[in-house]
ZAMARGU-4260 file (C-alpha; in steps of 0.2 Angstrom, whole numbers, plus 5000, padded with zeros to 4 digits):
<rodrens>
0) 5000/5000/5000 | 5007/5017/4995 | 5011/5028/5010 | 5011/5047/5011 | 5020/5056/5026
5) 5017/5073/5033 | 5020/5082/5049 | 5001/5086/5052 | 4987/5077/5043 | 4970/5087/5042
10) 4955/5077/5037 | 4942/5088/5029 | 4944/5105/5020 | 4928/5114/5027 | 4928/5128/5039
15) 4936/5118/5053 | 4950/5110/5044 | 4954/5125/5033 | 4955/5137/5048 | 4967/5125/5057
20) 4978/5124/5042 | 4978/5143/5040 | 4986/5145/5057 | 4998/5131/5054 | 5005/5137/5038
25) 5022/5145/5041 | 5025/5135/5056 | 5038/5124/5048 | 5026/5109/5048 | 5022/5099/5032
30) 5003/5100/5031 | 4993/5087/5022 | 4974/5091/5019 | 4964/5076/5014 | 4947/5080/5006
35) 4935/5066/5001 | 4928/5077/4987 | 4935/5088/4973 | 4934/5106/4968 | 4916/5111/4964
40) 4914/5113/4946 | 4910/5131/4940 | 4895/5128/4929 | 4878/5136/4925 | 4869/5123/4936
45) 4877/5130/4951 | 4863/5143/4951 | 4849/5133/4943 | 4836/5129/4957 | 4830/5114/4946
50) 4847/5106/4946 | 4852/5110/4964 | 4835/5105/4972 | 4825/5094/4961 | 4839/5085/4953
55) 4850/5085/4969 | 4865/5088/4957 | 4878/5091/4970 | 4871/5081/4985 | 4880/5065/4989
60) 4873/5049/4982 | 4877/5038/4997 | 4862/5033/5007 | 4859/5033/5026 | 4846/5025/5036
65) 4834/5033/5048 | 4828/5026/5065 | 4814/5017/5056 | 4825/5009/5043 | 4820/5020/5028
70) 4835/5024/5017 | 4837/5042/5011 | 4850/5053/5003 | 4857/5065/5016 | 4860/5084/5012
75) 4879/5081/5013 | 4890/5090/5000 | 4908/5083/4998 | 4918/5096/4990 | 4934/5106/4994
80) 4927/5119/5006 | 4914/5107/5013 | 4897/5113/5017 | 4902/5131/5016 | 4901/5130/4997
85) 4882/5130/5000 | 4879/5139/5016 | 4869/5155/5018 | 4884/5166/5023 | 4878/5169/5041
90) 4892/5172/5053 | 4886/5175/5070 | 4896/5175/5086 | 4888/5164/5100 | 4882/5175/5115
95) 4891/5173/5132 | 4876/5164/5139 | 4877/5151/5126 | 4893/5144/5134 | 4885/5141/5151
100) 4872/5128/5157 | 4854/5132/5155 | 4837/5124/5155 | 4823/5123/5142 | 4806/5115/5148
105) 4815/5106/5162 | 4829/5099/5151 | 4847/5104/5153 | 4859/5112/5140 | 4877/5109/5147
110) 4891/5121/5150 | 4906/5122/5138 | 4924/5120/5145 | 4928/5137/5137 | 4920/5154/5138
115) 4915/5168/5126 | 4931/5177/5132 | 4942/5162/5126 | 4935/5164/5109 | 4933/5183/5107
120) 4950/5187/5099 | 4948/5172/5087 | 4930/5177/5083 | 4938/5194/5077 | 4951/5185/5067
125) 4938/5173/5059 | 4927/5188/5054 | 4942/5196/5045 | 4948/5180/5037 | 4930/5176/5030
130) 4926/5194/5026 | 4911/5196/5037 | 4900/5211/5035 | 4889/5218/5048 | 4885/5233/5060
135) 4888/5232/5078 | 4878/5241/5092 | 4860/5237/5085 | 4858/5219/5091 | 4851/5219/5109
140) 4860/5203/5113 | 4877/5207/5105 | 4892/5202/5115 | 4906/5213/5119 | 4916/5217/5103
145) 4924/5229/5092 | 4916/5234/5075 | 4915/5223/5060 | 4929/5222/5047 | 4917/5228/5034
150) 4901/5238/5033 | 4884/5228/5032 | 4876/5224/5016 | 4862/5236/5014 | 4844/5230/5013
155) 4835/5230/4997 | 4818/5239/4997 | 4807/5224/5002 | 4818/5219/5016 | 4820/5238/5021
160) 4801/5239/5022 | 4800/5224/5033 | 4813/5230/5045 | 4803/5247/5046 | 4788/5237/5050
165) 4797/5227/5063 | 4804/5242/5072 | 4786/5249/5072 | 4781/5234/5082 | 4794/5238/5095
170) 4808/5226/5089 | 4826/5229/5085 | 4830/5222/5068 | 4849/5223/5064 | 4860/5219/5049
175) 4864/5200/5048 | 4882/5197/5049 | 4886/5190/5032 | 4902/5183/5023 | 4900/5190/5006
180) 4912/5200/4995 | 4900/5214/4992 | 4903/5232/4988 | 4915/5242/4976 | 4927/5230/4969
185) 4919/5215/4976 | 4915/5199/4967 | 4896/5199/4972 | 4885/5201/4957 | 4869/5200/4967
190) 4864/5185/4956 | 4849/5180/4967 | 4856/5163/4971 | 4867/5162/4987 | 4859/5153/5001
195) 4860/5134/4998 | 4868/5137/4981 | 4886/5138/4976 | 4893/5154/4970 | 4899/5155/4952
200) 4908/5172/4956 | 4918/5166/4971 | 4909/5180/4981 | 4904/5169/4995 | 4915/5169/5010
205) 4917/5150/5010 | 4932/5140/5017 | 4938/5136/4999 | 4938/5153/4992 | 4943/5163/5007
210) 4955/5151/5016 | 4961/5136/5007 | 4965/5142/4989 | 4977/5155/4996 | 4985/5142/5007
215) 4989/5131/4992 | 5002/5143/4986 | 5012/5139/5002 | 5026/5126/4999 | 5022/5117/5015
220) 5003/5115/5012 | 4997/5100/5001 | 4979/5095/4996 | 4974/5078/4992 | 4957/5077/4983
225) 4945/5063/4981 | 4953/5055/4996 | 4941/5048/5008 | 4948/5043/5025 | 4940/5026/5030
230) 4948/5024/5047 | 4962/5029/5059 | 4975/5017/5065 | 4982/5017/5083 | 4999/5010/5090
235) 5000/4994/5099 | 4995/5002/5115 | 4980/5010/5108 | 4985/5028/5112 | 4993/5037/5098
240) 4986/5038/5080 | 5000/5032/5068 | 4991/5032/5052 | 4975/5035/5042 | 4968/5023/5029
245) 4962/5032/5014 | 4952/5027/4999 | 4953/5035/4982 | 4943/5026/4968 | 4946/5008/4970
250) 4964/5010/4978 | 4969/5012/4996 | 4984/5022/5002 | 4990/5026/5020 | 4995/5043/5027
255) 5007/5043/5042 | 5009/5059/5053 | 5014/5063/5071 | 4998/5073/5073 | 4980/5071/5066
260) 4966/5084/5065 | 4949/5077/5061 | 4937/5089/5053 | 4926/5079/5042 | 4910/5086/5049
265) 4900/5081/5065 | 4892/5066/5058 | 4907/5060/5047 | 4920/5063/5060 | 4910/5052/5072
270) 4908/5039/5059 | 4927/5038/5056 | 4931/5036/5074 | 4918/5022/5076 | 4924/5013/5060
275) 4942/5014/5068 | 4937/5002/5082 | 4951/4990/5086 | 4956/4978/5100 | 4962/4992/5110
280) 4947/5003/5107 | 4932/4991/5104 | 4919/5005/5104 | 4929/5016/5092 | 4943/5029/5095
285) 4941/5043/5107 | 4927/5034/5114 | 4931/5028/5132 | 4917/5039/5138 | 4905/5031/5126
290) 4899/5048/5119 | 4906/5047/5101 | 4891/5047/5089 | 4879/5052/5103 | 4871/5069/5107
295) 4868/5073/5089 | 4860/5090/5087 | 4855/5100/5072 | 4845/5115/5078 | 4826/5117/5077
300) 4824/5126/5060 | 4807/5132/5054 | 4805/5141/5038 | 4791/5153/5036 | 4784/5161/5020
305) 4775/5178/5022 | 4763/5179/5008 | 4759/5196/4999 | 4747/5191/4986 | 4747/5208/4977
310) 4766/5212/4978 | 4781/5203/4970 | 4797/5201/4979 | 4811/5204/4967 | 4825/5205/4981
315) 4841/5197/4975 | 4850/5195/4992 | 4837/5195/5006 | 4849/5188/5020 | 4853/5206/5027
320) 4841/5206/5041 | 4840/5197/5058 | 4830/5199/5075 | 4837/5193/5092 | 4824/5202/5103
325) 4818/5184/5109 | 4835/5176/5109 | 4834/5174/5128 | 4815/5171/5129 | 4798/5177/5125
330) 4789/5188/5138 | 4782/5176/5151 | 4790/5161/5142 | 4809/5161/5144 | 4810/5144/5137
335) 4803/5148/5120 | 4817/5158/5112 | 4829/5159/5097 | 4835/5169/5082 | 4825/5175/5067
340) 4834/5178/5051 | 4830/5179/5032 | 4831/5164/5021 | 4838/5165/5004 | 4825/5167/4990
345) 4813/5153/4989 | 4810/5148/4971 | 4797/5136/4964 | 4808/5121/4961 | 4814/5122/4979
350) 4796/5120/4985 | 4793/5106/4973 | 4808/5097/4979 | 4800/5095/4996 | 4782/5095/4990
355) 4782/5086/4973 | 4763/5085/4972 | 4762/5104/4972 | 4758/5111/4954 | 4772/5120/4946
360) 4762/5136/4943 | 4757/5137/4962 | 4775/5134/4968 | 4782/5147/4956 | 4768/5159/4962
365) 4772/5156/4980 | 4791/5159/4977 | 4787/5176/4968 | 4775/5183/4982 | 4783/5178/4998
370) 4796/5185/5010 | 4805/5170/5018 | 4810/5170/5036 | 4819/5157/5047 | 4816/5154/5065
375) 4830/5145/5074 | 4830/5138/5092 | 4842/5127/5102 | 4842/5109/5100 | 4845/5100/5117
380) 4858/5086/5118 | 4851/5069/5120 | 4862/5054/5122 | 4850/5043/5112 | 4851/5055/5098
385) 4865/5047/5088 | 4874/5041/5073 | 4880/5023/5072 | 4885/5009/5061 | 4876/4993/5058
390) 4886/4977/5058 | 4886/4978/5039 | 4893/4996/5039 | 4876/5005/5035 | 4875/5022/5043
395) 4860/5025/5054 | 4855/5042/5060 | 4843/5040/5075 | 4840/5059/5077 | 4830/5064/5093
400) 4828/5082/5094 | 4826/5090/5111 | 4816/5106/5115 | 4803/5104/5101 | 4788/5111/5111
405) 4798/5127/5116 | 4803/5129/5098 | 4785/5127/5092 | 4779/5141/5104 | 4793/5152/5098
410) 4787/5149/5080 | 4769/5153/5084 | 4775/5169/5091 | 4785/5174/5076 | 4771/5169/5064
415) 4760/5181/5074 | 4773/5195/5072 | 4774/5192/5053 | 4755/5193/5052 | 4755/5209/5062
420) 4769/5215/5050 | 4757/5215/5036 | 4758/5197/5028 | 4741/5190/5022 | 4746/5173/5027
425) 4762/5164/5034 | 4766/5146/5029 | 4778/5136/5038 | 4790/5121/5035 | 4801/5112/5047
430) 4819/5107/5042 | 4824/5090/5049 | 4840/5080/5050 | 4839/5075/5031 | 4847/5092/5028
435) 4860/5092/5042 | 4868/5109/5038 | 4869/5113/5057 | 4874/5095/5063 | 4884/5096/5079
440) 4888/5088/5096 | 4894/5070/5091 | 4912/5071/5098 | 4908/5083/5112 | 4921/5092/5122
445) 4922/5094/5141 | 4933/5094/5157 | 4928/5076/5162 | 4935/5062/5152 | 4921/5051/5158
450) 4907/5061/5150 | 4916/5069/5135 | 4928/5064/5121 | 4938/5080/5119 | 4946/5093/5131
455) 4943/5112/5129 | 4957/5113/5115 | 4948/5099/5105 | 4961/5086/5109 | 4955/5069/5112
460) 4956/5063/5130 | 4961/5046/5124 | 4974/5050/5111 | 4986/5064/5114 | 4990/5067/5095
465) 4972/5068/5089 | 4961/5084/5088 | 4943/5084/5082 | 4939/5102/5075 | 4922/5103/5068
470) 4904/5106/5075 | 4906/5088/5083 | 4915/5097/5098 | 4899/5107/5102 | 4892/5102/5120
475) 4877/5112/5115 | 4870/5120/5100 | 4865/5137/5105 | 4853/5145/5093 | 4864/5153/5080
480) 4872/5147/5064 | 4888/5137/5069 | 4900/5142/5056 | 4909/5157/5064 | 4911/5147/5081
485) 4919/5132/5072 | 4931/5144/5063 | 4935/5154/5079 | 4939/5138/5089 | 4948/5131/5074
490) 4959/5146/5074 | 4962/5145/5092 | 4967/5126/5091 | 4978/5130/5076 | 4987/5144/5085
495) 4990/5132/5100 | 4997/5119/5088 | 5008/5132/5080 | 5014/5138/5097 | 5018/5121/5103
500) 5026/5116/5087 | 5042/5105/5091 | 5035/5100/5108 | 5027/5083/5111 | 5010/5083/5103
505) 5003/5075/5119 | 5009/5088/5131 | 4995/5095/5142 | 4984/5108/5135
</rodrens>
């Protein structure tokens, strides 16, 4: 079997892996990034809703199994840059309260082993690195921070009018922090397809465009594409990772390195650790606590379409508005809480991909006459919510969301606000685990090795030369988009690894 050697092997090129690599470039280490996909082709279908949603052109063709035994194609995208190639550009900082234990309807959301203050300088660096645009001082829940590196993207007329109506209802709408290369000299063309689409103009602040491509000019950074890591291999004592087994086409090769960073995404990182079970670790690597694959969270996400029968919404980029007035609870109902932000433009094919029986004309009409809003609440961790493997290797996702009743009360409140804001009707649709864009929690970090897989620097308690840096490390999900928090922690971990370069990778963090 062919063997490739490196000083540091990073598995996954998404926001976690690319951000770690960014910090390590120039450290003197030979860095190898392994990506199971290839570069996303730049083609007309990138912005074609029929191709993206109805034909599922870019979604993986692998099949997972749900808890009832039904097979489905998950919303996983395997390309250089990971899921950020298709994300909606939202880059929020978590709030200080998101890092401490709380309760929702009597169920617990645990504390993190790190605080907002630990991440604050890395949040700032991540915002600069990914080109986040925003306006500080308007969000009533905003944590302590300096200003944004770039001015906020201005509202288009329909969104500006909605913001005015929300202010008239006593709310405090603010510009959504968004990673888009917008403005004079910027790449953004306001093409109308951003959220859930790939950008043909490289204007989206994704991990590929903003981070990885510049890194590939560095002599010490190497990217291996179409390289799927199937398992990790440990030494005879079951402590140190000595190699990764990699599949490309029908061939296998081996990667050896003194240090491994696993950033394959919360579900796939857990699967790699579970597939790596061996005599020394019969339940999988980093799994002495038994938590790997468990505590799967995905946020409670409900889309709402505010219908205006006599007005057409011609907005090109609607994701410029957010509301956090209820982030810490509704009046008289502290458990019903979350974030409100805009969805990208909902088009007819996007509706038909979910409701195939809907007539094409009706779906297209709804897309033209709606303003589309997302309500997001915290998904509580549950040890029985998990990803696992059958004896035959089939991936099973047994997702059991927590806090659904509180989210439903929050959604009812937001629907009422939208009706008071002037919409004739407000339709709703819930997004489930079939589109795991906010997957997290499966390789959780914590201070106690008996109840967590990783420490506060994302190093495995069981393996001193293994770090897991993607949303799998989240002990709780909060109620904001995860990308910026993954990037900030990845920059923090990368800085730590850079600073300890030359020391024993197993030294205490």
